[in-house]
GUVEX-101419 format. One record per residue (C-alpha): residue number from 1; residue in three letters; x, y, z. Coordinates in steps of 0.001 Angstrom, whole numbers. Each point is the difference from the previous one (the first is absolute). Layout:
REM GUVEX-101419
<NUM,'ALA',<X,Y,Z>> ...
//
This chain:
REM GUVEX-101419
<1,'MET',<14981,-2981,52029>> <2,'ARG',<158,722,-3813>> <3,'LYS',<-2916,-2653,-1368>> <4,'LEU',<738,-542,-4250>> <5,'THR',<-3785,125,-1129>> <6,'ILE',<-33,-1065,-3591>> <7,'ILE',<-3574,524,-1734>> <8,'ALA',<-1150,-3274,-1748>> <9,'LEU',<-948,1418,-3731>> <10,'LEU',<-3206,-1095,-553>> <11,'LEU',<-1166,-1404,-2849>> <12,'LEU',<-3568,-1203,-1549>> <13,'VAL',<-1995,-468,-3086>> <14,'VAL',<-3458,603,170>> <15,'VAL',<-3282,-118,-2590>> <16,'ALA',<365,3923,-1490>> <17,'PRO',<-1445,71,-4127>> <18,'VAL',<2396,1865,-2335>> <19,'SER',<-1797,1431,-1907>> <20,'ALA',<3067,-670,-3445>> <21,'PHE',<1253,2524,-2084>> <22,'SER',<-91,-1061,-2979>> <23,'PRO',<1761,1678,-3224>> <24,'ARG',<-3004,-245,-2041>> <25,'ASP',<-891,3120,1136>> <26,'SER',<1809,1934,-3080>> <27,'ASN',<-896,2517,-2569>> <28,'LEU',<1225,-3124,-1894>> <29,'SER',<-3000,-2738,-2150>> <30,'THR',<-930,-2722,2611>> <31,'ASN',<1956,-1987,-1875>> <32,'VAL',<3188,1231,1091>> <33,'VAL',<2260,-400,3350>> <34,'ALA',<2878,1208,1244>> <35,'ILE',<2116,-204,3402>> <36,'ALA',<3844,1154,818>> <37,'TRP',<2298,-1185,1928>> <38,'SER',<3292,1450,1153>> <39,'ASP',<3645,-2025,1981>> <40,'GLY',<1677,3577,-208>> <41,'THR',<2008,-574,-3422>> <42,'ASP',<-2025,-1078,-2450>> <43,'LEU',<-3909,938,-1219>> <44,'SER',<-2497,-2542,23>> <45,'VAL',<-3685,147,-2115>> <46,'ALA',<-2793,-2686,-754>> <47,'ILE',<-1964,1253,-3071>> <48,'ALA',<-2553,-2961,-150>> <49,'ASN',<-3092,-91,-2946>> <50,'THR',<-3122,-2152,564>> <51,'SER',<-1366,898,-3424>> <52,'ASN',<796,-2997,-2409>> <53,'SER',<1005,3038,-1952>> <54,'ARG',<3867,1752,-379>> <55,'THR',<5,3161,1500>> <56,'SER',<2720,2265,266>> <57,'VAL',<854,3027,3027>> <58,'THR',<2750,2202,918>> <59,'VAL',<2440,-628,2997>> <60,'SER',<1493,3612,907>> <61,'THR',<942,2045,3422>> <62,'PRO',<-1264,3378,1150>> <63,'THR',<3084,456,3082>> <64,'VAL',<2610,1237,-1204>> <65,'ASP',<3515,91,1411>> <66,'SER',<2393,2730,1562>> <67,'ARG',<909,1292,-4421>> <68,'GLY',<-4705,501,141>> <69,'ARG',<899,-3094,-2624>> <70,'GLN',<-2468,-3483,255>> <71,'VAL',<1695,-1848,1971>> <72,'PHE',<-815,-3339,-2567>> <73,'SER',<-1016,121,-4036>> <74,'SER',<-3597,-294,-1295>> <75,'THR',<-387,-3671,-1822>> <76,'ARG',<-2801,-1072,-2052>> <77,'VAL',<-1054,-3822,1500>> <78,'ASP',<-2060,-2596,-2351>> <79,'VAL',<-2326,-2016,2002>> <80,'PRO',<-1069,-3047,-2015>> <81,'GLY',<-4025,-851,632>> <82,'ARG',<275,-1875,4330>> <83,'THR',<3617,326,286>> <84,'ILE',<2354,1344,3345>> <85,'VAL',<2332,1903,-1634>> <86,'GLU',<2884,2121,2779>> <87,'GLU',<2709,2028,-1159>> <88,'THR',<2648,602,2199>> <89,'PHE',<2064,3821,499>> <90,'ARG',<2627,1398,1420>> <91,'PRO',<-899,3510,1093>> <92,'ALA',<1658,2816,786>> <93,'VAL',<570,1216,3517>> <94,'PRO',<-4242,2389,906>> <95,'ARG',<1017,4115,543>> <96,'ARG',<160,-350,3883>> <97,'ASN',<-3122,-438,1314>> <98,'GLU',<-1637,-1048,-2701>> <99,'GLU',<-1582,-3026,-179>> <100,'LEU',<263,-2528,-2805>> <101,'VAL',<-3526,-324,-1938>> <102,'VAL',<-369,-2785,-3479>> <103,'ARG',<-2459,1569,-2675>> <104,'VAL',<-2138,-2530,-2099>> <105,'ALA',<-1247,1247,-3406>> <106,'GLU',<-2944,-1740,-1704>> <107,'GLY',<-657,2361,-3285>> <108,'TYR',<-1538,3472,1978>> <109,'ARG',<-221,-1279,3015>> <110,'SER',<2458,-335,2781>> <111,'THR',<-17,-1019,3644>> <112,'ASP',<3353,836,2295>> <113,'ILE',<448,-3840,1991>> <114,'PRO',<1991,329,3674>> <115,'VAL',<3553,-1776,-328>> <116,'GLN',<221,-2190,3258>> <117,'MET',<3226,83,1486>> <118,'VAL',<1126,-3467,1746>> <119,'GLY',<811,1266,3618>> <120,'ILE',<-2489,-1779,3187>> <121,'MET',<-976,-2432,-2356>> <122,'ASP',<1569,-1914,-1868>> <123,'PRO',<-2417,-2236,-2748>> <124,'GLU',<835,-3258,-1688>> <125,'GLY',<-983,1747,-2744>> <126,'TYR',<-2673,2334,-1970>> <127,'ILE',<-557,-2028,-2520>> <128,'VAL',<-851,-3397,674>> <129,'GLN',<-3394,-2901,-558>> <130,'ALA',<-2987,-506,959>> <131,'ASN',<-501,-2953,2981>> <132,'THR',<3636,-137,1221>> <133,'HIS',<1777,1179,3296>> <134,'TRP',<1233,3545,213>> <135,'THR',<2274,787,2299>> <136,'VAL',<1473,4090,1630>> <137,'ALA',<2129,513,1880>> <138,'VAL',<-651,2594,2696>> <139,'ASP',<2726,2021,1624>> <140,'LEU',<-1081,901,4026>> <141,'ASP',<3051,1681,1060>> <142,'PHE',<-1572,3657,-740>> <143,'LEU',<-2275,-1299,2906>> <144,'PHE',<2972,32,2164>> <145,'GLN',<1104,4295,284>> <146,'ASP',<-3566,94,1057>> <147,'SER',<-747,50,3947>> <148,'GLY',<-2263,-1797,2395>> <149,'ARG',<-2324,-2116,-1344>> <150,'THR',<-577,-893,-3640>> <151,'ARG',<-2595,-2134,-1829>> <152,'LEU',<87,-1288,-3907>> <153,'VAL',<-3155,-665,-1213>> <154,'VAL',<169,-1612,-3483>> <155,'ASP',<-2971,-575,-2129>> <156,'ASP',<-1658,-3595,548>> <157,'TYR',<-496,-324,-3290>> <158,'TYR',<525,971,-3817>> <159,'GLU',<-2411,1776,-2124>> <160,'THR',<139,478,-3431>> <161,'GLY',<370,2908,-2616>> <162,'ASP',<-3905,-1527,-1692>> <163,'GLY',<-1622,-336,3745>> <164,'PHE',<-1015,-3717,-436>> <165,'ASN',<2280,-1731,1005>> <166,'ARG',<2948,-610,3474>> <167,'ASP',<1156,-2190,2472>> <168,'ARG',<2336,-2,2745>> <169,'ILE',<3273,1619,1008>> <170,'ARG',<2130,-2411,2669>> <171,'ILE',<2947,662,1930>> <172,'GLN',<2252,-2434,-1169>> <173,'LEU',<3311,908,1662>> <174,'LEU',<848,2779,3491>> <175,'GLN',<3742,-286,568>> <176,'GLY',<1917,2732,2080>> <177,'GLY',<156,2060,2920>> <178,'PHE',<1189,-45,3475>> <179,'SER',<1245,-2832,1231>> <180,'GLN',<2074,-1835,2783>> <181,'VAL',<3439,-1244,-1722>> <182,'ARG',<113,-3378,1770>> <183,'GLY',<2444,-752,2483>> <184,'ASN',<450,3737,582>> <185,'SER',<-2674,861,2485>> <186,'ASN',<875,3430,308>> <187,'THR',<112,-94,-4038>> <188,'ILE',<-3144,2046,-2605>> <189,'GLU',<608,-542,-3250>> <190,'TYR',<-2069,2399,-2574>> <191,'VAL',<-852,-1121,-4016>> <192,'LYS',<-1473,1361,-2710>> <193,'PRO',<-3703,-496,329>> <194,'SER',<-2266,-1151,-2776>> <195,'MET',<-2892,-2796,-1118>> <196,'VAL',<-385,-1734,-3486>> <197,'LEU',<-3735,348,-1159>> <198,'THR',<-2160,-2676,-1466>> <199,'MET',<-2447,-155,-2612>> <200,'LYS',<-1898,-1527,-2929>> <201,'THR',<22,1782,-3680>> <202,'PRO',<-3729,194,-704>> <203,'GLN',<-1585,-2385,-2645>> <204,'VAL',<-288,2519,-2897>> <205,'ASN',<-81,-1490,-3872>> <206,'ASP',<529,3408,-1273>> <207,'LEU',<1522,2529,2519>> <208,'THR',<-442,1882,3312>> <209,'THR',<2278,1919,2981>> <210,'ILE',<583,-483,3605>> <211,'THR',<974,2203,2762>> <212,'PHE',<-639,211,3503>> <213,'ASN',<528,2278,3021>> <214,'ILE',<2331,124,3182>> <215,'ARG',<-934,2439,2827>> <216,'LYS',<2422,893,2461>> <217,'THR',<-1602,1399,3540>> <218,'ASP',<1049,452,3728>> <219,'GLY',<-3503,-495,1291>> <220,'SER',<-1376,3168,-1477>> <221,'SER',<-1516,344,-3068>> <222,'TRP',<69,4060,-872>> <223,'ARG',<3972,-1435,-184>> <224,'ASP',<-97,-2926,-1929>> <225,'GLU',<1985,-384,-3128>> <226,'THR',<-1361,-1997,-3171>> <227,'ILE',<3626,-678,-2475>> <228,'GLN',<-2095,-2234,-3147>> <229,'GLY',<1519,-2488,-1089>> <230,'PRO',<1118,-1131,-2962>> <231,'ILE',<-2318,-19,-3513>> <232,'VAL',<603,-2970,-2038>> <233,'MET',<-1420,-1497,-3352>> <234,'VAL',<-1880,-3653,527>> <235,'TYR',<572,-1559,-3783>> <236,'GLY',<-2576,-2993,-1507>> <237,'ARG',<311,-2552,-2338>> <238,'ASN',<-1719,2306,-2319>> <239,'MET',<2608,2792,-259>> <240,'ARG',<3583,-792,-713>> <241,'TYR',<3358,1569,1752>> <242,'VAL',<3131,291,-2078>> <243,'GLY',<1908,982,2989>> <244,'PRO',<2188,3333,124>> <245,'SER',<2251,1837,-2151>> <246,'THR',<3699,-187,72>> <247,'ASP',<2170,2110,2024>> <248,'SER',<2731,2143,-2408>> <249,'GLY',<1097,2845,1968>> <250,'SER',<-1133,3381,405>> <251,'GLY',<-3452,1445,-1254>> <252,'ARG',<-2586,-2868,-929>> <253,'THR',<849,-3070,-130>> <254,'SER',<141,-1993,-3814>> <255,'ARG',<-1845,-3066,-506>> 
//
């Protein structure tokens, strides 16, 4: 008799320190922080100015399309003191094997910002208030592309860009996978698995960033794959977020 063996997905959350990436590790002044993300169509760039004085930056890209042109036009952005400004672009399709990169320049200093693509992880937002609950939806379906036993290890704590604050990451919801259909003992159905992580953002007065990692393993540490979580801005009462620009079609969208 043929036996059908279903190897269960084992999901563990363990204590593991996080070395949080900080957008402050750039060539810009210590008062300017920038992150970028895209849903595959719109590109958003958030620029924070933690000083009391207004500053100006130029947002551009080294990424080109199939004709060798930049995928969106550069623009100058004025950022008031203690303010977060979000600019929205509609970039063209990058040339083959080109990754979308945002370049932020402040005077003679510039830095390249990696663009976060909404994919395996879909955060509730990339700019969030301090001392609030923040969730991240995680698509687990990619795990079932592998044979055998798979473990997903989520960092027990997130850490901030300044390294002084951290809080626990909790699994709020875990659903999907294989299940037996009610009323028919010989039928098994499969629903794409997913989970929702929740955490409380740190209590800060100004600005910081947070992130975390998820490690995929089959029990052999030398084959572990680390997936970095979203990098988001967390702002406190001393900062003001003016909101996103308004979509208008192509290139830079109007504000």
